[in-house]
C-alpha positions in Angstrom: 18.4 0.0 -6.1 16.9 -1.9 -9.0 13.4 -1.1 -8.0 13.8 2.7 -8.3 13.9 3.0 -12.1 10.9 0.7 -12.3 8.6 3.0 -10.5 8.5 5.9 -13.0 7.0 5.7 -16.5 5.6 2.2 -15.9 2.2 0.6 -16.0 0.4 -2.7 -15.6 -1.4 -3.7 -18.8 -4.4 -6.0 -18.5 -4.7 -9.1 -20.6 -7.3 -11.8 -21.2 -5.2 -14.5 -19.5 -2.4 -12.6 -17.7 -1.2 -9.0 -17.2 2.1 -7.6 -18.4 4.2 -4.9 -16.9 5.7 -2.3 -19.2 8.3 0.3 -18.4 8.5 3.1 -21.0 11.4 4.7 -19.2 13.7 2.1 -20.8 12.7 3.0 -24.3 14.8 5.2 -26.8 12.6 8.2 -26.2 11.4 8.1 -22.5 8.1 9.9 -21.7 8.2 13.6 -20.9 4.7 14.0 -19.6 2.5 13.2 -16.6 -1.2 12.5 -16.6 -3.4 14.8 -14.5 -7.0 13.7 -13.7 -9.7 15.9 -12.3 -13.5 15.4 -12.2 -13.0 12.1 -14.1 -11.2 13.9 -16.9 -7.7 13.0 -18.0 -5.0 15.4 -19.3 -1.6 15.0 -20.9 0.8 17.5 -19.3 4.3 17.9 -20.7 6.7 18.6 -17.8 9.7 19.4 -19.9 10.4 22.5 -22.0 11.3 22.2 -25.7 15.0 22.6 -24.8 14.8 19.5 -22.5 14.8 21.5 -19.2 12.1 20.5 -16.6 9.2 22.9 -16.0 9.7 25.2 -13.0 7.4 25.1 -10.0 5.6 28.3 -11.3 5.2 26.8 -14.8 3.7 23.5 -13.3 1.4 25.6 -11.1 0.2 27.6 -14.1 -0.5 24.4 -16.1 -2.4 22.8 -13.2 -4.6 25.9 -12.9 -5.3 25.6 -16.7 -6.4 22.0 -16.2 -8.6 23.1 -13.2 -10.3 25.7 -15.5 -10.7 23.1 -18.3 -12.3 20.5 -16.0 -14.7 22.5 -13.8 -17.5 20.2 -14.9 -17.6 16.5 -13.9 -17.5 14.0 -16.8 -20.5 11.8 -16.9 -18.5 8.5 -17.1 -15.9 7.8 -14.4 -13.8 5.7 -16.9 -11.0 5.2 -14.3 -13.2 2.8 -12.2 -12.8 0.2 -14.9 -9.2 -0.3 -13.6 -10.5 -1.3 -10.2 -12.4 -4.3 -11.5 -11.4 -8.0 -11.3 -8.4 -8.5 -13.5 -10.2 -10.9 -15.9 -13.2 -8.6 -16.2 -11.0 -5.5 -16.7 -9.0 -7.4 -19.3 -12.1 -8.1 -21.4 -13.4 -4.5 -21.0 -9.9 -3.3 -21.9 -10.1 -5.2 -25.2 -13.4 -3.6 -26.0 -12.1 -0.1 -25.0 -9.0 -0.4 -27.2 -10.9 -1.3 -30.4 -11.4 2.4 -31.0 -8.4 4.5 -32.2 -9.2 7.5 -30.1 -9.4 5.3 -27.0 -6.1 3.6 -27.8 -4.3 6.9 -28.1 -5.8 8.2 -24.8 -5.1 5.0 -22.8 -1.5 4.8 -24.1 -0.9 8.4 -23.1 -1.9 7.4 -19.5 0.1 4.2 -19.6 3.2 5.9 -20.9 3.2 8.9 -18.5 5.9 9.3 -15.9 3.2 9.2 -13.2 -0.4 10.4 -12.6 -1.5 13.3 -10.5 -5.1 13.0 -9.1 -6.8 16.3 -8.2 -9.6 15.1 -6.0 -12.8 16.8 -5.0 -13.3 17.4 -1.2 -14.8 14.6 0.9 -17.5 15.0 3.5 -16.2 16.2 6.8 -16.4 13.7 9.7 -15.2 13.6 13.3 -11.5 14.6 14.0 -11.0 11.1 15.5 -11.9 9.3 12.3 -10.2 11.8 10.0 -7.0 9.9 9.4 -8.8 6.6 8.8 -11.1 8.3 6.3 -8.2 9.9 4.5 -6.3 6.6 4.3 -9.4 5.0 2.7 -9.6 7.9 0.2 -6.0 7.5 -0.8 -6.4 3.7 -1.1 -9.6 3.5 -3.2 -10.9 7.0 -3.7 -14.1 6.6 -1.7 -16.2 4.8 -4.4 -17.8 5.6 -7.7 -19.8 8.5 -6.1 -16.6 10.1 -4.8 -13.1 10.1 -6.3 -12.5 6.6 -7.5 -13.1 7.7 -11.1 -10.1 10.0 -10.6 -7.7 7.0 -10.6 -6.0 4.7 -13.1 -5.3 1.9 -10.7 -2.9 0.1 -13.1 -0.5 3.1 -13.0 2.5 2.4 -10.8 2.6 5.7 -9.1 -0.2 8.2 -8.5 0.1 11.4 -6.4 -3.2 12.5 -4.9 -4.0 16.0 -3.8 -7.5 17.0 -2.6 -9.2 20.4 -2.7 -9.6 20.0 1.1 -5.8 19.8 1.5 -5.5 16.0 1.9 -2.6 14.5 0.0 -1.0 11.1 -0.5 0.3 8.5 -2.9 -1.1 5.2 -4.2 1.1 2.7 -6.0 0.6 -0.5 -7.9 2.7 -3.2 -6.3 3.7 -5.4 -9.2 6.6 -2.9 -9.9 8.0 -2.3 -6.4 7.5 -2.6 -2.7 6.7 0.1 -0.1 10.3 1.2 1.0 11.3 2.8 -2.4 7.9 4.6 -2.5 8.5 5.9 1.1 11.9 7.1 0.0 10.4 9.0 -2.9 7.8 10.5 -0.5 10.5 11.6 1.9 12.4 13.2 -1.1 9.3 15.1 -2.2 8.6 16.4 1.3 12.2 17.5 1.6 12.0 19.3 -1.7 8.8 21.1 -0.6 10.7 22.5 2.4 13.5 23.8 0.2 12.4 24.0 -3.5 14.6 25.2 -6.3 14.0 28.9 -7.0 14.5 28.7 -10.8 13.0 31.5 -12.7 10.5 30.4 -15.3 11.7 31.0 -18.9 9.6 33.5 -20.9 8.3 30.8 -23.2 4.6 30.3 -23.9 3.5 26.8 -22.8 1.1 24.8 -24.9 -2.3 24.1 -23.4 -2.4 20.8 -21.5 -4.1 18.2 -23.9 -7.4 16.7 -22.8 -7.6 13.0 -23.4 -10.9 12.0 -25.0 -12.7 8.7 -25.0 -15.4 7.3 -27.3 -17.9 5.6 -24.9 -20.0 3.0 -26.6 -23.1 1.4 -25.0 -20.9 -1.7 -24.3 -18.2 0.3 -22.5 -20.9 2.2 -20.6 -22.2 -1.2 -19.4 -18.7 -2.2 -18.3 -18.3 1.0 -16.4 -21.7 0.5 -14.6 -20.6 -3.1 -13.7 -17.2 -1.9 -12.4 -18.9 0.9 -10.3 -21.2 -1.7 -8.6 -18.3 -4.0 -7.8 -16.1 -1.2 -6.6 -18.7 0.2 -4.3 -19.2 -3.3 -2.8 -15.4 -3.5 -2.1 -15.3 0.1 -0.7 -18.2 -0.5 1.7 -16.7 -3.8 2.8 -13.3 -2.4 3.7 -12.9 -1.1 7.3 -9.8 0.9 8.1 -8.6 2.1 11.5 -5.6 4.4 11.8 -4.1 5.3 15.2 -0.9 6.7 16.6 0.5 5.0 19.7 2.1 7.8 21.7 3.5 6.1 24.9 6.8 5.3 23.1 8.4 4.9 19.7 11.3 2.8 18.4 13.6 4.5 21.0 12.1 2.5 23.9 12.8 -1.0 22.8 16.2 0.0 21.4 17.0 1.4 24.9 16.4 -2.0 26.4 18.3 -4.0 23.7 15.1 -5.2 21.9 14.6 -4.9 18.1 11.7 -2.4 17.6 10.3 -4.5 14.8 10.3 -7.7 16.8 8.8 -5.9 19.7 5.8 -4.7 17.6 5.4 -8.1 16.0 5.1 -9.7 19.5 2.5 -7.0 20.4 0.5 -8.1 17.3 0.7 -11.7 18.4 -0.5 -10.8 21.9 -3.3 -8.6 20.6 -4.5 -11.4 18.4 -4.3 -14.1 21.0 -6.3 -12.0 23.5 -9.1 -11.6 21.0 -9.2 -15.2 19.5 -7.5 -17.4 22.2 -5.2 -18.8 19.5 -2.4 -17.6 17.2 -2.7 -17.6 13.4 -0.4 -17.7 10.4 1.3 -14.3 10.4 3.3 -12.9 7.5 5.6 -9.9 7.7 7.1 -8.7 4.4 10.8 -8.5 4.2 12.8 -6.9 1.4 15.2 -9.1 -0.6 17.1 -6.1 -1.9 20.4 -7.8 -1.0 19.8 -10.0 -4.1 19.8 -9.0 -7.7 16.2 -8.4 -8.8 15.2 -9.3 -5.2 11.6 -8.5 -4.2 10.2 -9.9 -0.9 10.0 -13.0 1.3 8.0 -13.7 4.4 9.0 -13.5 8.1 6.7 -15.9 10.0 6.1 -14.1 13.3 3.9 -16.8 15.0 6.1 -19.5 16.6 6.3 -21.8 19.5 8.2 -19.1 21.4 5.6 -16.4 20.6 2.8 -18.8 21.7 4.6 -19.4 25.0 5.0 -15.6 25.5 1.4 -14.7 24.9 0.1 -17.5 27.2 2.5 -16.4 29.9 1.5 -12.7 29.7 -2.0 -13.3 31.2 -1.0 -16.2 33.4 -1.4 -15.0 37.1 0.8 -17.9 38.2 3.8 -16.7 36.2 6.3 -14.4 37.8 7.2 -11.1 36.1 10.7 -12.3 35.4 9.3 -15.4 33.7 7.1 -13.3 31.5 10.1 -11.1 30.6 12.2 -14.2 29.8 9.4 -15.5 27.5 9.3 -12.2 25.7 13.1 -12.3 25.3 12.9 -15.8 23.7 10.0 -14.8 21.4 11.9 -11.6 20.2 15.1 -13.6 19.7 13.2 -16.2 17.6 11.6 -13.5 15.4 15.0 -11.7 15.0 16.7 -14.9 14.0 14.0 -15.7 11.4 14.3 -12.1 10.1 18.1 -12.6 9.7 17.5 -15.9 7.8 14.9 -14.2 5.5 17.3 -11.4 4.7 19.9 -14.0 3.7 17.5 -15.7 1.4 16.9 -18.6 3.8 13.2 -18.2 4.5 10.8 -20.9 3.0 7.8 -19.2 1.4 9.3 -17.8 -1.9 11.2 -21.1 -2.4 8.0 -23.1 -2.0 6.2 -20.7 -4.3 8.9 -21.1 -6.9 8.7 -24.9 -6.8 4.9 -24.8 -7.2 5.0 -22.4 -10.1 7.8 -24.3 -11.8 5.7 -27.5 -11.6 2.7 -25.7 -13.1 4.9 -24.1 -15.8 6.4 -27.5 -16.9 3.0 -29.3 -16.9 4.0 -31.5 -13.9 1.7 -32.6 -11.2 1.8 -30.2 -8.2 3.8 -31.8 -5.3 1.6 -33.3 -2.6 2.8 -30.8 0.1 0.8 -28.0 -1.7 -2.4 -30.1 -1.4 -2.0 -30.8 2.3 -4.4 -29.2 4.7 -1.6 -28.1 7.0 0.0 -26.1 4.1 -3.3 -24.4 3.4 -3.6 -23.4 7.1 0.1 -22.3 7.2 -0.5 -19.9 4.3 -3.9 -18.6 5.3 -2.5 -15.2 6.4 -5.0 -13.9 8.9 -2.4 -11.4 10.0 -0.7 -9.8 7.0 1.7 -7.2 8.3 4.4 -4.8 7.1 6.7 -2.1 8.4 7.6 0.8 6.0 10.0 3.0 7.9 9.4 6.4 6.3 11.0 9.6 7.9 7.7 11.3 7.2 5.1 11.2 9.9 2.6 9.4 7.6 0.3 6.4 7.6 0.2 3.7 4.9 -2.4 1.0 4.4 -3.4 -2.1 2.5 -6.3 -4.5 2.7 -6.3 -8.0 4.4 -5.0 -10.9 2.3 -7.9 -13.2 3.3 -11.6 -12.6 4.0 -11.3 -13.3 7.7 -8.0 -11.5 8.3 -6.3 -8.2 9.1 -3.9 -6.0 7.2 -1.6 -4.2 9.6 1.0 -1.6 8.6 3.2 0.4 11.0 5.9 3.1 10.9 7.9 3.3 14.1 9.2 6.8 14.6 11.5 8.0 17.4 8.8 8.7 20.1 5.6 7.3 18.6 4.3 4.6 16.2 1.8 5.1 13.4 -0.5 2.1 12.8 -3.2 1.2 10.2 -5.4 -1.8 10.7 -7.8 -3.0 8.0 -10.5 -5.7 8.0 -13.6 -6.7 6.0 -17.0 -5.7 7.3 -18.5 -8.9 5.8 -16.6 -11.0 8.3 -18.3 -11.0 11.7 -15.2 -12.3 13.5 -13.0 -9.4 12.6 -13.1 -5.7 13.5 -10.4 -3.2 12.7 -11.2 -0.9 15.7 -11.4 -3.7 18.2 -8.0 -5.1 17.0 -6.5 -1.5 17.2 -7.6 -1.2 20.8 -6.3 -4.7 21.7 -3.0 -3.7 20.1 -2.7 -0.5 22.1 -3.3 -2.4 25.3 -0.7 -5.1 24.3 2.0 -2.5 23.6 1.3 -0.8 27.0 1.4 -4.1 28.9 4.7 -5.1 27.2 6.1 -1.6 28.0 5.2 -2.1 31.7 6.7 -5.6 31.7 10.0 -4.3 30.4 10.1 -1.4 32.8 9.2 -3.6 35.8 12.0 -6.0 35.0 14.4 -3.2 34.4 14.0 -1.8 37.9 11.9 1.2 36.8 8.4 2.2 37.8 5.9 2.3 34.9 
């Protein structure tokens, strides 16, 4: 539960050498405002009345309408794009920005806010088939400097995004927390929307939301232009493919005594093997919340057992029962590693700790970290994660390496939502091709299970 209080009223602060994470919720006078941004303009909005009671839904609605009226024109400079730049570059631009007193006050109002609300302009309509993928990209990066990326402060831990076209979502900065607490907050918000408190608004005049102003010097303007160019390169390079697999959800593998997560992970192994004729280092994030201040470790999904399974699947000389046995061994191996990781017995965070401790103490880094095999074993061409939200939503992140994939999934009762990401600059990877390979792999594995359970597919 330690992650929950870290999500609100917190922000990542750039520095010239390293960043810091500050949580203003733990101070003597915690923040009572949120930041609202529309048309690249930031506003300070108090969400508590003078008597300490939270604003009602009607009061918040009225204040957001005021902000909408105050921000009908787009600001010339999308200052928010600065936060998307490389950390060192942004750290230097941040120092320049903070030299001015007006800028310092405005930036600190953003950093101290409980969270940010991004009111986005509508995006161009595209085909219904590509809509979910396009919206996922909008939530992740805002679509570029020409779209809504200037409506973000990417250092802020939690940002709620609502578009004029009805699109909505959340983006979060991961140095404070992992996906599961964010998914729980999202579920809570959606539950509240179904049954909101009907508290009457007190007859108290509310102060006008305060616009945050910035003094843009020629140097800051150059920094913004530089950040816009870099951001647009990143945005154009990222390929996102969202799809919903509807043949079954988590109920199917559970019915046959198989872990739904292990089943999906083996489907990922099969999909990758069919495309590349080899397996790769695959990481799956696992929460270490059993431990005080625990964050994550890595479940390594590729194994000798998973390799034997994927080879057997397309081997015409293998009997169906042999293929099913190979699947069983691969699933058992993955489940066993998951159990080890949950108990703090995985290897990756321990190795990382040893490496960082050596660096911190000025010692020579142990030879294992210089070995080619270690580099191969940690080059995560498949970076995966399950965030089991009750909401029928999609989540996404980018690949961890230039020639890799980022795969997120949410197994619901009778279907599974997937998001696959890849970089366009890599000729070897293609998000849509991997999505199709994954769909086929899931169906083939379903047929295999049904055939060996005495049922027709």
